[in-house]
C-alpha positions as a printed Julia matrix, in Angstrom:
623×3 Matrix{Float64}:
 -110.96  -109.98  -35.08
 -110.05  -113.67  -35.0
 -107.71  -115.13  -37.59
 -109.4   -118.51  -37.4
 -111.43  -119.88  -40.31
 -112.67  -123.07  -41.89
 -111.13  -122.32  -45.29
 -108.33  -120.02  -46.47
 -108.05  -119.18  -50.19
 -104.65  -117.9   -51.3
 -104.93  -115.66  -54.36
 -107.72  -113.46  -55.71
 -107.64  -114.46  -59.38
 -110.34  -116.35  -61.26
 -109.79  -119.63  -59.4
 -109.56  -117.86  -56.05
 -112.7   -115.8   -56.55
 -114.82  -118.82  -57.45
 -113.27  -120.94  -54.68
 -113.85  -118.3   -52.0
 -117.42  -117.57  -53.09
 -118.36  -121.26  -53.3
 -116.84  -122.1   -49.92
 -118.53  -119.16  -48.19
 -121.9   -119.72  -49.87
 -121.86  -123.3   -48.61
 -121.51  -122.03  -45.06
 -117.77  -122.33  -44.43
 -116.11  -119.41  -42.68
 -113.73  -118.35  -45.43
 -110.79  -115.96  -45.7
 -109.55  -114.82  -49.11
 -105.94  -113.63  -48.92
 -104.92  -111.4   -51.83
 -101.99  -109.02  -52.2
 -104.11  -106.3   -53.86
 -107.86  -105.89  -53.35
 -107.94  -103.6   -56.4
 -106.83  -106.48  -58.64
 -109.39  -109.1   -57.59
 -110.46  -111.02  -60.69
 -107.81  -109.27  -62.77
 -107.69  -110.39  -66.4
 -103.93  -110.68  -66.75
 -104.0   -111.28  -70.48
 -106.94  -110.75  -72.85
 -109.99  -109.15  -71.19
 -112.23  -111.79  -72.74
 -114.15  -114.74  -71.34
 -115.15  -117.91  -73.17
 -114.23  -119.32  -76.55
 -114.06  -122.86  -77.9
 -114.85  -125.23  -74.97
 -113.97  -122.43  -72.54
 -117.42  -120.92  -72.98
 -118.95  -124.26  -72.01
 -116.9   -124.24  -68.79
 -118.22  -120.79  -67.86
 -121.8   -121.97  -68.45
 -121.06  -124.91  -66.13
 -119.61  -122.64  -63.45
 -122.78  -120.6   -63.68
 -125.05  -123.65  -63.53
 -123.27  -124.7   -60.33
 -123.91  -121.31  -58.74
 -120.61  -119.59  -59.52
 -120.21  -116.01  -60.66
 -117.96  -115.83  -63.74
 -120.93  -115.85  -66.11
 -122.81  -113.19  -64.13
 -119.76  -110.92  -63.98
 -119.1   -111.43  -67.69
 -122.66  -110.51  -68.7
 -122.52  -107.45  -66.47
 -119.27  -106.18  -68.01
 -119.42  -107.44  -71.62
 -118.66  -104.96  -74.4
 -118.97  -107.54  -77.18
 -120.61  -110.97  -77.35
 -120.38  -113.67  -80.01
 -121.46  -117.3   -80.28
 -118.59  -119.09  -81.99
 -118.96  -122.1   -84.32
 -122.56  -121.36  -85.32
 -121.95  -123.07  -88.67
 -121.38  -126.37  -86.83
 -123.65  -128.46  -84.64
 -124.75  -127.35  -81.14
 -122.08  -129.49  -79.47
 -119.54  -127.01  -80.87
 -121.35  -123.72  -80.15
 -119.19  -121.72  -77.75
 -120.03  -118.32  -76.25
 -117.31  -115.63  -76.01
 -117.41  -112.09  -74.65
 -114.99  -109.19  -74.65
 -115.18  -107.44  -71.25
 -114.36  -104.1   -69.71
 -111.25  -105.02  -67.7
 -111.73  -102.45  -64.95
 -115.46  -103.02  -64.51
 -114.87  -106.79  -64.39
 -112.63  -106.33  -61.34
 -115.11  -104.12  -59.52
 -118.05  -106.38  -60.31
 -116.17  -109.28  -58.7
 -115.14  -107.19  -55.72
 -118.71  -106.05  -55.13
 -119.88  -109.67  -55.09
 -117.14  -110.93  -52.78
 -117.34  -108.05  -50.3
 -121.05  -108.72  -49.89
 -120.87  -112.52  -49.59
 -121.79  -113.8   -46.1
 -119.12  -115.9   -44.33
 -116.37  -114.39  -46.51
 -113.61  -112.06  -45.27
 -110.89  -110.55  -47.47
 -107.38  -110.04  -46.06
 -104.89  -107.97  -48.06
 -101.5   -109.59  -47.59
  -99.12  -112.21  -49.03
  -98.73  -115.76  -47.78
  -95.16  -116.93  -47.26
  -95.61  -120.23  -45.43
  -98.03  -123.12  -45.24
  -98.57  -124.32  -41.69
  -98.73  -128.1   -41.22
  -99.43  -129.94  -37.97
  -99.56  -133.72  -37.52
  -99.33  -134.21  -41.28
 -102.34  -132.02  -42.08
 -102.81  -128.4   -43.13
 -103.35  -126.07  -40.18
 -103.23  -122.59  -41.75
 -100.81  -120.05  -43.18
  -98.32  -117.39  -42.15
  -98.19  -114.07  -44.04
  -95.65  -111.37  -44.88
  -97.31  -109.2   -42.2
  -96.32  -112.0   -39.8
  -99.97  -112.86  -39.22
 -100.86  -116.47  -38.5
 -104.23  -117.45  -39.96
 -105.54  -120.85  -38.96
 -107.91  -123.02  -40.96
 -108.85  -126.64  -41.55
 -108.44  -126.3   -45.31
 -106.25  -124.12  -47.54
 -106.89  -123.6   -51.27
 -103.85  -122.52  -53.29
 -104.79  -120.37  -56.32
 -101.68  -118.25  -56.87
 -101.65  -118.17  -60.69
  -98.32  -117.0   -62.12
  -97.05  -115.41  -58.91
  -95.0   -118.24  -57.35
  -91.38  -117.17  -58.02
  -92.67  -115.3   -61.05
  -90.07  -113.9   -63.47
  -90.95  -111.66  -66.46
  -88.89  -111.45  -69.67
  -88.69  -108.65  -72.28
  -85.69  -109.4   -74.46
  -82.65  -109.63  -72.19
  -84.47  -107.69  -69.47
  -85.66  -109.82  -66.56
  -88.02  -108.51  -63.9
  -89.3   -110.39  -60.85
  -93.08  -110.29  -60.65
  -96.29  -112.24  -60.97
  -97.77  -109.74  -63.41
  -96.57  -106.39  -64.75
  -96.13  -103.91  -61.87
  -97.03  -106.59  -59.28
  -94.53  -108.43  -57.04
  -93.82  -112.15  -57.21
  -94.57  -114.46  -54.29
  -91.51  -116.02  -52.7
  -90.96  -118.8   -50.13
  -94.42  -120.38  -50.53
  -93.34  -122.9   -53.18
  -90.5   -124.1   -50.97
  -92.8   -124.24  -47.95
  -95.12  -126.61  -49.84
  -92.41  -128.63  -51.62
  -90.68  -129.58  -48.39
  -93.61  -131.9   -47.66
  -92.86  -134.0   -50.75
  -95.08  -132.23  -53.3
  -93.36  -132.03  -56.7
  -93.24  -128.8   -58.66
  -91.85  -127.45  -61.92
  -91.71  -124.32  -64.08
  -93.98  -123.17  -66.88
  -94.12  -120.13  -69.11
  -96.85  -118.0   -70.59
  -96.93  -114.63  -72.31
  -99.05  -111.62  -73.19
  -99.08  -109.14  -76.1
  -98.35  -105.45  -76.43
 -101.07  -102.99  -75.34
 -101.8   -100.33  -77.99
 -103.04   -96.74  -77.75
 -106.14   -96.67  -79.96
 -105.52   -93.03  -80.9
 -102.47   -94.13  -82.91
 -104.32   -96.77  -84.96
 -105.6    -96.3   -88.53
 -108.82   -98.25  -88.07
 -109.89   -97.48  -91.64
 -107.18   -99.88  -92.8
 -108.49  -102.76  -90.71
 -111.5   -105.03  -91.1
 -114.25  -104.49  -88.55
 -115.61  -107.44  -86.55
 -118.96  -106.62  -84.98
 -120.48  -108.47  -82.07
 -123.9   -110.12  -81.91
 -126.97  -108.65  -80.29
 -129.35  -111.58  -79.84
 -130.62  -113.23  -76.65
 -127.51  -115.33  -75.92
 -125.56  -114.6   -72.76
 -123.36  -116.47  -70.3
 -125.39  -116.71  -67.12
 -128.63  -118.67  -66.95
 -129.62  -116.02  -64.4
 -128.1   -113.11  -66.31
 -129.62  -109.94  -67.62
 -129.2   -108.34  -71.02
 -125.85  -106.72  -71.65
 -125.67  -103.34  -69.94
 -122.55  -101.69  -71.4
 -121.99  -100.08  -74.77
 -121.22  -102.77  -77.36
 -117.99  -102.24  -79.32
 -116.41  -103.85  -82.38
 -113.1   -105.66  -82.64
 -110.77  -105.25  -85.63
 -108.6   -107.59  -87.68
 -105.45  -107.22  -89.76
 -102.49  -109.36  -90.84
  -98.74  -109.42  -90.44
  -96.68  -109.36  -93.64
  -93.19  -110.38  -94.87
  -91.69  -107.07  -93.72
  -93.02  -107.66  -90.2
  -91.56  -111.17  -90.22
  -88.17  -109.92  -91.39
  -87.95  -107.54  -88.42
  -89.11  -110.23  -86.01
  -86.55  -112.73  -87.29
  -83.79  -110.18  -86.77
  -84.71  -110.17  -83.08
  -84.75  -113.95  -82.57
  -81.15  -114.07  -81.24
  -82.34  -111.77  -78.44
  -85.55  -113.72  -77.83
  -85.65  -115.32  -74.35
  -87.44  -118.28  -75.95
  -84.57  -119.06  -78.31
  -81.38  -117.83  -76.61
  -81.67  -120.17  -73.6
  -82.93  -117.52  -71.2
  -86.28  -119.3   -70.81
  -86.06  -123.05  -70.15
  -89.69  -123.8   -69.28
  -92.51  -124.89  -71.61
  -95.1   -122.44  -72.92
  -98.67  -123.03  -74.12
  -98.74  -124.92  -77.42
 -102.14  -123.53  -78.43
 -101.41  -119.87  -77.74
  -97.94  -119.45  -79.23
  -95.94  -116.25  -79.28
  -95.48  -114.47  -82.6
  -91.82  -115.55  -82.66
  -92.88  -119.19  -82.14
  -95.27  -118.88  -85.09
  -92.4   -117.72  -87.31
  -90.21  -120.65  -86.29
  -92.98  -123.27  -86.41
  -94.56  -122.06  -89.66
  -91.65  -120.62  -91.69
  -93.61  -120.95  -94.96
  -96.37  -118.57  -93.82
  -96.03  -114.97  -95.0
  -98.85  -113.61  -92.83
 -100.61  -114.28  -89.52
 -103.97  -112.84  -88.5
 -104.15  -110.38  -85.61
 -107.19  -109.19  -83.66
 -107.29  -105.72  -82.11
 -109.69  -105.87  -79.15
 -110.88  -103.07  -76.83
 -109.95  -103.27  -73.16
 -112.95  -101.29  -71.96
 -116.04   -99.25  -72.71
 -114.25   -95.88  -72.6
 -110.49   -96.58  -72.56
 -108.13   -96.12  -75.52
 -106.21   -99.25  -74.52
 -106.39  -102.12  -77.02
 -105.19  -105.71  -76.77
 -103.44  -107.17  -79.84
 -104.56  -110.79  -79.89
 -102.14  -113.01  -81.81
  -99.02  -110.99  -81.06
  -97.88  -112.43  -77.74
  -94.15  -111.81  -77.5
  -91.1   -111.54  -75.28
  -88.89  -110.01  -77.96
  -86.99  -106.79  -77.11
  -89.14  -103.67  -76.93
  -87.64  -101.99  -80.0
  -88.19  -105.13  -82.11
  -91.86  -105.33  -81.11
  -92.45  -101.68  -82.03
  -90.43  -101.72  -85.25
  -92.18  -104.88  -86.48
  -95.68  -103.61  -85.74
  -95.01  -100.34  -87.56
  -94.6   -102.37  -90.76
  -98.35  -103.07  -90.61
 -100.16  -100.2   -92.4
 -102.78   -99.74  -89.67
  -99.99   -99.38  -87.07
  -97.59   -97.13  -88.98
  -98.0    -94.38  -86.34
  -98.05   -96.86  -83.45
  -97.95   -95.79  -79.81
  -98.09   -98.42  -77.08
  -98.83   -98.4   -73.37
  -96.46  -101.28  -72.66
  -94.72  -104.12  -74.54
  -95.6   -107.77  -74.52
  -93.67  -110.0   -72.13
  -93.24  -113.64  -71.12
  -93.47  -114.88  -67.56
  -92.12  -118.01  -65.88
  -93.71  -119.36  -62.72
  -93.94  -122.45  -60.49
  -96.67  -125.07  -60.78
  -97.32  -128.3   -58.89
  -97.75  -131.78  -60.4
 -101.55  -132.28  -60.58
 -101.26  -136.09  -60.51
 -100.63  -135.62  -56.78
 -104.26  -134.49  -56.38
 -107.54  -136.35  -55.97
 -110.47  -135.52  -58.24
 -111.68  -133.23  -55.45
 -108.45  -131.23  -56.05
 -107.26  -132.07  -52.54
 -103.63  -133.11  -52.19
 -102.93  -136.83  -51.81
  -99.9   -135.92  -49.69
 -101.16  -133.1   -47.45
 -104.77  -133.52  -46.28
 -106.58  -130.2   -46.23
 -104.5   -128.64  -49.03
 -106.43  -127.97  -52.24
 -105.0   -126.52  -55.47
 -106.78  -124.82  -58.37
 -105.86  -122.85  -61.49
 -102.46  -122.27  -63.03
 -100.67  -123.85  -60.07
 -102.04  -127.15  -61.47
 -100.45  -126.53  -64.86
 -103.45  -125.09  -66.7
 -103.84  -121.87  -68.66
 -106.95  -119.7   -69.04
 -109.39  -117.86  -66.8
 -112.15  -120.37  -67.49
 -110.08  -123.46  -66.64
 -109.03  -121.69  -63.44
 -112.58  -120.75  -62.48
 -113.83  -124.29  -63.09
 -111.17  -125.75  -60.82
 -111.74  -123.01  -58.26
 -115.42  -123.73  -57.77
 -114.76  -127.48  -57.39
 -111.98  -126.84  -54.85
 -114.19  -124.41  -52.92
 -117.08  -126.87  -52.83
 -114.9   -129.73  -51.62
 -113.08  -127.67  -49.01
 -116.44  -126.6   -47.54
 -117.72  -130.2   -47.65
 -114.57  -131.44  -45.91
 -115.13  -128.94  -43.11
 -118.78  -129.95  -42.7
 -118.22  -133.7   -43.04
 -120.02  -134.0   -46.37
 -119.35  -136.47  -49.16
 -116.75  -135.38  -51.75
 -118.08  -133.66  -54.87
 -116.58  -135.23  -58.0
 -117.53  -134.31  -61.55
 -117.42  -137.0   -64.25
 -116.32  -136.85  -67.87
 -119.84  -137.41  -69.21
 -121.2   -134.7   -66.91
 -119.12  -131.61  -67.61
 -116.09  -130.12  -69.3
 -114.89  -129.3   -65.8
 -114.96  -133.03  -65.09
 -112.92  -133.7   -68.24
 -110.43  -131.0   -67.25
 -109.88  -132.29  -63.72
 -109.73  -135.95  -64.77
 -107.13  -135.12  -67.43
 -105.03  -133.24  -64.88
 -105.03  -135.81  -62.08
 -104.85  -138.85  -64.4
 -102.47  -137.76  -67.15
 -100.61  -134.84  -65.61
  -99.19  -132.01  -67.73
  -96.0   -131.4   -69.66
  -97.19  -128.05  -71.05
  -99.85  -125.53  -69.98
 -103.2   -127.33  -70.33
 -105.93  -125.66  -72.35
 -109.43  -127.05  -72.82
 -110.75  -127.92  -76.28
 -113.95  -129.63  -77.36
 -111.76  -132.4   -78.8
 -110.64  -133.39  -75.28
 -114.18  -134.48  -74.38
 -115.51  -137.86  -75.56
 -119.13  -136.85  -74.99
 -119.39  -133.46  -76.65
 -123.04  -133.88  -77.62
 -123.9   -134.41  -73.94
 -121.8   -131.41  -72.83
 -123.38  -128.61  -74.84
 -123.36  -125.0   -73.68
 -127.17  -124.83  -73.81
 -127.78  -127.64  -71.29
 -125.23  -126.94  -68.54
 -128.07  -126.09  -66.16
 -129.79  -129.41  -66.96
 -126.6   -131.29  -66.12
 -125.44  -129.48  -63.02
 -127.91  -127.18  -61.26
 -129.79  -129.94  -59.41
 -126.53  -131.53  -58.2
 -125.33  -128.17  -56.96
 -128.63  -127.46  -55.22
 -128.45  -130.81  -53.42
 -125.04  -130.02  -51.92
 -126.12  -126.55  -50.84
 -124.43  -124.23  -53.33
 -127.04  -123.37  -55.97
 -129.73  -121.19  -54.41
 -133.43  -122.02  -54.3
 -133.99  -119.12  -56.73
 -131.56  -120.63  -59.23
 -133.05  -124.11  -58.77
 -136.6   -122.86  -59.34
 -135.36  -120.9   -62.35
 -134.05  -124.15  -63.82
 -137.23  -126.11  -62.98
 -139.41  -123.57  -64.78
 -137.19  -123.8   -67.88
 -137.17  -127.6   -67.69
 -140.97  -127.69  -67.56
 -141.3   -125.34  -70.55
 -138.8   -127.33  -72.65
 -140.53  -130.61  -71.83
 -143.93  -129.16  -72.82
 -142.59  -128.16  -76.25
 -140.87  -131.52  -76.85
 -143.94  -133.49  -75.68
 -146.24  -131.44  -77.9
 -144.03  -132.12  -80.93
 -143.92  -135.86  -80.17
 -147.7   -136.1   -79.84
 -148.97  -133.67  -82.49
 -149.87  -135.35  -85.8
 -149.71  -133.55  -89.12
 -151.83  -134.18  -92.23
 -150.36  -133.32  -95.66
 -153.38  -131.25  -96.72
 -153.04  -128.96  -93.7
 -149.25  -128.43  -93.7
 -147.94  -128.81  -97.27
 -148.51  -125.21  -98.29
 -146.49  -124.13  -95.27
 -143.71  -126.61  -96.1
 -143.48  -125.31  -99.64
 -143.22  -121.76  -98.3
 -140.3   -122.9   -96.12
 -138.55  -124.48  -99.12
 -138.88  -128.1   -98.08
 -140.54  -131.14  -99.66
 -144.31  -131.56  -99.07
 -145.53  -134.59  -97.14
 -147.02  -137.62  -98.9
 -148.21  -139.16  -95.67
 -149.03  -137.86  -92.2
 -146.31  -137.75  -89.53
 -145.57  -136.44  -86.09
 -144.33  -132.85  -85.78
 -141.25  -134.2   -83.97
 -140.13  -135.97  -87.17
 -140.76  -132.92  -89.35
 -138.6   -130.6   -87.22
 -135.63  -132.85  -87.99
 -135.53  -131.35  -91.48
 -132.73  -128.74  -91.83
 -135.05  -126.1   -93.34
 -137.45  -126.27  -90.41
 -137.16  -124.74  -86.96
 -139.59  -124.69  -84.07
 -140.19  -120.99  -84.69
 -140.8   -121.03  -88.43
 -143.06  -124.09  -88.41
 -145.09  -122.56  -85.56
 -146.27  -119.89  -88.01
 -148.17  -122.68  -89.8
 -149.36  -124.64  -86.74
 -151.68  -122.59  -84.54
 -151.55  -124.83  -81.41
 -147.73  -124.74  -81.41
 -147.73  -120.97  -81.87
 -150.15  -120.64  -78.96
 -147.85  -122.78  -76.8
 -144.81  -120.66  -77.66
 -146.78  -117.48  -76.97
 -147.19  -118.59  -73.34
 -143.42  -118.2   -72.9
 -142.9   -114.72  -71.55
 -139.55  -115.29  -69.85
 -136.45  -116.66  -71.66
 -138.56  -117.5   -74.71
 -135.69  -117.82  -77.22
 -133.47  -119.75  -74.8
 -136.22  -122.28  -74.1
 -137.12  -122.74  -77.77
 -133.45  -123.27  -78.67
 -133.04  -125.88  -75.91
 -136.14  -127.75  -77.06
 -135.12  -127.63  -80.71
 -131.67  -129.05  -79.98
 -133.24  -131.96  -78.08
 -135.57  -132.65  -81.02
 -133.12  -132.29  -83.91
 -130.28  -134.19  -82.25
 -132.24  -136.72  -80.18
 -130.71  -139.7   -82.0
 -127.12  -138.54  -81.5
 -127.79  -137.61  -77.87
 -129.37  -141.0   -77.11
 -126.52  -142.91  -78.79
 -123.84  -140.98  -76.91
 -125.72  -141.49  -73.64
 -125.61  -145.26  -74.19
 -121.85  -145.12  -74.78
 -121.34  -142.96  -71.69
 -123.42  -145.32  -69.55
 -121.32  -148.28  -70.68
 -118.15  -146.47  -69.67
 -119.8   -145.49  -66.38
 -119.87  -149.19  -65.46
 -116.07  -149.15  -65.44
 -116.21  -145.96  -63.38
 -118.19  -147.91  -60.78
 -115.46  -150.56  -60.39
 -113.33  -149.24  -57.53
 -109.72  -150.44  -57.53
 -107.95  -147.93  -55.27
 -105.98  -149.85  -52.62
 -106.82  -153.28  -54.06
 -103.58  -154.02  -55.92
  -99.85  -154.0   -55.23
  -98.97  -152.79  -58.72
  -95.19  -152.91  -58.46
  -95.27  -156.68  -57.87
  -97.81  -157.5   -60.61
  -95.57  -159.08  -63.26
  -98.57  -159.75  -65.52
  -98.72  -156.0   -66.19
  -96.3   -154.16  -68.45
  -93.44  -152.36  -66.72
  -94.78  -148.96  -67.78
  -98.28  -149.84  -66.55
  -96.91  -150.9   -63.15
  -95.0   -147.64  -62.8
  -97.89  -145.42  -63.92
 -100.54  -147.23  -61.85
  -98.36  -147.07  -58.74
  -97.78  -143.33  -59.24
 -101.4   -142.33  -59.97
 -103.12  -145.0   -57.82
 -106.41  -144.57  -59.73
 -109.77  -144.61  -58.02
 -111.58  -146.65  -60.68
 -110.89  -149.04  -63.51
 -112.06  -146.42  -66.02
 -109.54  -143.91  -64.69
 -106.81  -146.55  -64.93
 -107.68  -147.01  -68.6
 -107.13  -143.29  -69.27
 -103.59  -143.26  -67.87
 -101.03  -142.89  -70.68
  -99.01  -146.11  -70.86
 -101.76  -148.38  -69.48
 -102.96  -150.54  -72.38
 -106.29  -152.36  -72.89
 -104.48  -155.64  -72.17
 -103.39  -154.24  -68.79
 -107.02  -153.38  -68.04
 -108.04  -156.92  -69.01
 -105.51  -158.3   -66.52
 -107.07  -156.18  -63.78
 -110.56  -157.33  -64.82
 -109.49  -160.98  -64.59
 -107.98  -160.44  -61.15
 -111.21  -158.79  -60.05
 -113.14  -161.86  -61.23
 -114.94  -159.94  -63.98
C-alpha cells in the first residue's frame, strides 16, 4: 500500500463526501481521511436535506454528478416542496431522512467508487514544501503525500461543546475534536477565527403525547431530489408541530444567567438565521410563543429531533422548560441540546475555485469557510473536488457564476465579501432567482459537468432526452393555433374567459386557471403528445409549463444577467496598484488590495467599493 495520491480530502462530512467522490470520479487518485468510517455523511444536526434555497443547491449538486440528492431520495422518510403558493423561482424541495441509513448509503457509494481510498485516522499537520502543499501527517504518524489537499473538517478544529457551565472538547457529541491542524495551517499566514453553532435536544418518542400536537404530513407526488433518482423507498412518516408558551419562557429566562451565550462563556458568533431558543427570547421579548417542529430521526427509531429548540442552557433548565408544553409533560430525552465553538478560515483568502491564494494546492470547503448547513457544505465540496482533480490533470479551473447556480452565488459571496457570522443560503441572496430554479438545475449544469468529465454519459443522455421532450411541448404550444368555436366550451369548463379571437396555445397557457395537463383534455393533439411521455412525464410537463408561463420574466432576467456578464469579462486582477490609487476612496483601496478581485463585476460586489470607484476603474481601463 502506497500513501501517495493526487488528492487528499480531510473530513468525511457532507463537503468531504462530495469532494472525494468528485475528485475520484474525474480520475484523480484520491484518499479520504476520516476519524470514523461509521460516521461518514453524518447529519450532525437535523436529519433533513433541503429547504429554502438549500434544496436548489442539492439539485445543482445532483445535476453536476454529485450524490447528495441520490442519497436523500434513497433515505427520505418525508418529502415536501416548500413555497408552492409562490412562483417557481421560490419552490424548494426538502426531505426528512433516516439518519442511520443516510450514513450507510453514503458509505456504500464511497467504498465502491473507483480511484477512491478511505483511511481512518486524524490529520494533525499539513505538509508544505517549496511554498506548496505536499501532503499531510496523521495521528498514526503516517505521512500521506498528495499534490492537492481539500480541508473539510466541519466543526472539529479545536471544537468545544457547551451545556450550561459544562464544557466538553469535541467536534460533535461523543466524538473527539481535532487539534494542531489549525495551527499547522495558520503558520503559513492563513487567517482564522472562531464561530459557534448549536443543536437541539433529542426526544424519546414514547414519552410524547402526539394527540396534543398538530400533524404535518409529507407529500407523495412525483417530486424528488435527484434527476436520476427513484421513487422514495422507505416508509413515509409525519412530522408534528406545537408551540412554546409563557410558562416555558419563564423557565428559560431563569436559566439565562447560566447560558454560555449570555454569561461570557461563548465569545464567538452564532448563526443569525437559526437562533437558539434563548436567543429568540432575548431578541423577541414581546413574543409569548414560538413554533416547534418534532421530526423523526429514522424509519424505525423512537428518537425525535425538536426543530426550533436549539439550546446550550443547563440540562435541568432544558427539561423543566419543555415539560411545561402539554405534549411533553412526561418528557424523556436521549441527550440535551448543546452549543459548539470551532475554528474557521477567512474565505476571502480563497479563489473562486476554493483553492487558497496563499498555499497553492490547498482547497477548503464547508464550515471551515464560515458557512452553515449540509447543502452549502456539499456545494462547496463538489466544486473543490472538481478543481483539485483539474489541477492535478492540468485542466482549466471550474468556476461557477452567479447567474448560473446558487453554488456560484454562495462561493462568490464567500470569497468576495467574507463572513462575520455563519453563512446560510437564501433565495434573497441571488439576483437571478428566476434563472436559478430547482426544476432547471440539470439544464444549467449537466452539460458543463459532462464536458469536464464528471457527469456520466448516462446522466448526460438522461438530460438530453428530457431537454428534447420539453422542447417538443414548448414548440407545439408556440405553433398550435386555437379557434374560439373549438376551445371555448373547454375554457368555460376550466373557469376561464372564452376566446373572442383565435390565438396560439402558448398564449392561452399563460392564464392562471390553465395548465398544460388540464388544457390537454380539450386538445387532442396535445394530449397525444403528452401520452408519448412514458418516463418522467410529470417532471417534463412541469418544466415545459414553467418555461411557457414565465417566459417573459425569464427572458428579461437573462438580459440583465448578460449585461452584468460583460463586467465579469473585464479582467482586472494584477492590473492595478490599489494602495497608490488616490482617486479611489480609502475603504475601496483597502478592500480591493485585500480581495484582489478577478473581474470588474466582482470588484463591484465588494462591500465598501462604490459605483464611483468602479467608474474610476472603467476610466483607467479606457472604457
